[in-house]
C-alpha positions in Angstrom: -73.4 -60.5 -14.1 -70.4 -62.9 -14.7 -72.7 -65.2 -16.8 -73.8 -62.1 -19.0 -70.1 -61.0 -19.3 -69.4 -64.5 -20.6 -72.0 -64.2 -23.2 -70.0 -61.5 -24.9 -67.1 -63.8 -25.6 -69.4 -66.1 -27.6 -70.2 -65.1 -31.1 -73.4 -67.1 -31.1 -74.5 -65.9 -27.7 -73.5 -62.3 -28.5 -75.8 -62.5 -31.6 -78.7 -63.3 -29.3 -77.7 -60.8 -26.5 -77.1 -57.9 -29.0 -77.4 -54.3 -27.9 -80.1 -55.0 -25.4 -77.8 -57.2 -23.6 -75.0 -54.7 -23.6 -77.5 -51.9 -22.3 -78.6 -54.2 -19.5 -75.1 -55.0 -18.3 -74.1 -51.3 -18.4 -77.1 -50.4 -16.5 -76.4 -52.9 -13.7 -72.8 -52.7 -13.7 -72.5 -48.9 -13.9 -75.8 -47.1 -13.3 -76.8 -49.3 -10.4 -73.1 -49.4 -9.2 -72.5 -53.1 -9.1 -68.9 -52.4 -9.9 -68.4 -51.3 -6.2 -68.5 -55.0 -5.4 -67.6 -56.7 -8.5 -65.1 -59.5 -8.2 -64.3 -58.9 -4.4 -65.7 -59.7 -1.2 -67.7 -57.2 0.9 -64.4 -56.4 2.8 -62.3 -56.3 -0.3 -60.5 -59.7 -0.9 -60.1 -59.7 -4.6 -60.9 -62.8 -6.8 -58.4 -61.6 -9.6 -54.9 -60.0 -9.4 -52.5 -58.3 -12.0 -49.6 -60.0 -13.4 -46.9 -58.4 -15.3 -44.7 -59.5 -18.3 -41.2 -60.9 -17.6 -39.5 -58.2 -19.5 -41.0 -55.5 -17.2 -39.2 -57.0 -14.1 -35.8 -56.1 -12.9 -33.5 -59.1 -13.2 -32.4 -59.0 -9.6 -36.0 -59.5 -8.4 -37.6 -62.7 -7.6 -39.9 -64.1 -10.3 -42.3 -67.1 -9.7 -44.2 -68.7 -12.5 -47.4 -67.9 -10.7 -46.7 -64.2 -10.8 -45.6 -63.5 -14.3 -47.8 -64.0 -17.5 -45.2 -66.3 -19.4 -44.7 -68.5 -16.4 -48.6 -68.8 -16.1 -49.0 -69.8 -19.8 -46.2 -72.4 -19.3 -47.9 -74.0 -16.3 -51.5 -73.6 -16.9 -53.4 -76.7 -18.0 -54.6 -76.8 -21.6 -56.3 -76.3 -24.0 -55.5 -72.6 -24.4 -58.3 -71.0 -26.5 -58.5 -67.4 -27.6 -61.8 -65.6 -27.8 -63.0 -62.1 -28.2 -62.8 -59.6 -25.4 -66.5 -59.3 -23.9 -65.9 -55.9 -22.4 -64.7 -54.3 -25.6 -67.5 -56.1 -27.4 -70.0 -54.3 -25.2 -68.6 -50.9 -25.6 -68.4 -51.3 -29.3 -72.1 -52.3 -29.4 -73.1 -49.4 -27.3 -71.0 -46.9 -29.5 -68.8 -45.9 -26.3 -65.6 -47.7 -27.0 -62.7 -45.3 -26.5 -59.9 -47.5 -27.5 -60.8 -48.4 -31.2 -57.6 -47.3 -32.5 -55.4 -48.8 -29.7 -56.6 -52.3 -28.7 -58.2 -55.0 -30.7 -61.4 -57.1 -29.8 -60.6 -60.2 -31.7 -58.9 -62.9 -29.9 -57.6 -61.1 -26.9 -59.2 -63.3 -24.1 -57.6 -66.6 -23.1 -59.9 -69.5 -21.9 -57.6 -72.2 -20.4 -58.1 -75.6 -18.9 -61.7 -76.5 -18.3 -62.9 -72.9 -19.5 -61.0 -73.7 -22.8 -62.7 -77.2 -23.1 -66.1 -75.7 -22.5 -65.7 -73.1 -25.4 -64.2 -75.9 -27.8 -67.3 -78.0 -27.1 -69.4 -75.0 -28.0 -67.7 -74.5 -31.1 -66.3 -71.1 -30.1 -62.9 -69.4 -30.0 -59.7 -71.1 -31.4 -57.4 -73.2 -29.8 -53.6 -72.2 -29.8 -50.3 -73.6 -29.0 -48.4 -72.3 -26.0 -45.8 -70.9 -28.3 -48.6 -68.8 -30.1 -49.9 -67.9 -26.7 -46.6 -66.5 -25.7 -46.2 -64.4 -28.9 -49.6 -63.1 -28.5 -49.2 -61.9 -25.1 -46.0 -60.2 -26.1 -47.8 -58.2 -28.8 -50.7 -57.4 -26.3 -48.2 -56.2 -23.8 -46.5 -53.8 -26.3 -50.1 -52.3 -27.0 -50.5 -51.6 -23.4 -53.0 -54.1 -22.3 -53.0 -55.3 -18.5 -53.0 -59.1 -17.8 -55.4 -60.3 -15.0 -55.8 -63.9 -13.6 -57.4 -65.6 -10.7 -55.9 -64.6 -7.3 -54.3 -67.8 -6.7 -50.8 -69.8 -7.2 -52.5 -72.7 -8.7 -51.9 -73.7 -12.3 -55.6 -74.4 -12.6 -56.6 -71.1 -14.2 -59.7 -70.5 -16.3 -59.3 -67.2 -17.8 -56.4 -64.8 -18.6 -57.7 -61.3 -19.4 -56.2 -58.7 -21.5 -57.8 -55.5 -19.9 -58.0 -51.8 -20.9 -59.1 -49.2 -18.5 -61.8 -47.6 -20.7 -63.7 -51.0 -21.2 -62.7 -53.6 -18.8 -65.2 -54.8 -16.1 -62.4 -54.9 -13.6 -60.2 -51.8 -14.5 -63.1 -49.4 -15.4 -64.5 -49.9 -11.8 -61.2 -49.3 -10.3 -60.1 -46.1 -12.4 -63.2 -44.4 -13.9 -65.6 -43.6 -11.2 -65.4 -41.2 -8.2 -66.5 -44.1 -5.9 -63.9 -46.5 -7.2 -63.6 -50.3 -6.2 -59.9 -50.1 -5.5 -60.1 -53.9 -4.3 -61.6 -55.1 -7.5 -58.4 -56.8 -8.4 -55.2 -57.4 -6.4 -52.0 -55.4 -7.1 -49.0 -57.5 -8.3 -46.1 -58.1 -5.9 -44.0 -55.7 -8.0 -43.7 -51.9 -8.1 -42.3 -49.6 -10.9 -39.1 -47.5 -10.1 -37.7 -45.0 -12.5 -33.9 -44.7 -13.1 -33.7 -40.9 -12.9 -30.3 -40.8 -14.8 -31.8 -42.5 -17.7 -35.4 -40.9 -17.8 -35.6 -38.0 -20.4 -39.0 -37.0 -19.3 -40.7 -38.0 -22.6 -43.9 -38.7 -20.6 -45.0 -41.8 -22.6 -45.1 -43.9 -19.4 -47.4 -41.5 -17.9 -49.6 -41.5 -20.9 -49.8 -45.3 -20.9 -50.3 -45.9 -17.2 -54.0 -47.0 -16.7 -53.9 -46.2 -13.0 -52.5 -42.7 -13.4 -49.7 -43.5 -11.0 -47.1 -41.8 -12.9 -46.3 -37.9 -13.2 -43.7 -36.0 -14.7 -42.0 -33.6 -12.0 -38.9 -31.6 -13.1 -38.6 -33.4 -16.3 -38.4 -36.9 -14.7 -41.2 -39.5 -14.4 -42.2 -40.1 -10.8 -44.3 -43.1 -9.6 -46.9 -42.9 -6.9 -46.3 -46.2 -5.1 -49.9 -46.2 -3.6 -51.4 -46.0 -7.2 -49.0 -48.3 -8.9 -50.5 -51.8 -9.4 -47.2 -53.3 -10.9 -48.7 -54.2 -14.3 -45.7 -53.2 -16.2 -47.3 -51.3 -19.0 -45.0 -48.4 -18.3 -41.8 -50.4 -18.7 -42.7 -52.0 -22.0 -43.4 -48.6 -23.4 -40.1 -47.1 -22.3 -36.4 -47.5 -23.4 -34.6 -50.4 -21.6 -33.7 -50.0 -18.1 -35.4 -46.6 -17.7 -38.3 -48.1 -15.7 -38.3 -51.6 -14.2 -40.6 -53.6 -11.8 -39.1 -54.3 -8.4 -40.1 -57.0 -6.1 -42.3 -55.9 -3.0 -44.3 -58.2 -0.8 -47.8 -56.4 -0.5 -50.5 -58.9 -1.8 -51.3 -62.3 -0.5 -51.9 -64.8 -3.2 -54.1 -67.9 -2.2 -53.2 -71.4 -2.9 -56.2 -72.3 -5.0 -59.8 -71.2 -5.7 -61.0 -73.4 -2.6 -59.0 -71.2 -0.2 -59.7 -68.0 -2.0 -63.5 -68.6 -2.0 -63.5 -69.8 1.7 -61.9 -66.6 2.6 -64.5 -64.5 0.7 -67.3 -66.6 2.1 -66.3 -66.1 5.5 -65.8 -62.2 5.1 -69.2 -61.9 3.6 -70.8 -64.0 6.2 -69.4 -61.7 8.9 -71.2 -58.9 7.1 -74.5 -60.6 6.7 
């Protein structure tokens, strides 16, 4: 499934896969319910995690490079290569994309390090500077996309995804179906809090939250802390200081992919 997903990032491979490839992925992922165990172990350890953008975080909270998108871009290994979003490519091909007027397809997926080298060798994607990468994620954050990366503190990242809840293989499995895979990606170690004195009840944050974690009660925004994934989409949409992410220790982050995959291997082995 992951290899088929990768194919929709490559324009040449995408031409070969076409609508049939999109239909097969849709059948396997949704109709056959592979989303229920996508990107996690049988017992729920997620391979990926959500990271917010620095402007969404309260200035008194601890911010580490590994837990904020600009910090990750500063420390990840190059090259940084932008490619098309495979998930929005698939739904566009199938004629079911809901976010046509909201989110772009082109150059919204970041391949870094070895993955970046791989795409360049294939003549795919476009290498960009770290400065352009920072500017690009700022724009994508303002549009309301959610950033996901590997669930490790290592700078050896491979992919930085910019996800929407209607198309994304990760977020859609977490938000769109009755039998959700809530462990598909780990929550960030931040949670949204509302300054009720500043909140005007405009409801923009509730409309933008992909996890439906915000409601309006008595003309004020209210965050359901159990549903909040700490992505920061709500804070970017709102006026300064009305909603901010605050530090909360709730998700273990693994040191590198070796530790992460060993954990997942042991969990799956126990369930054999």
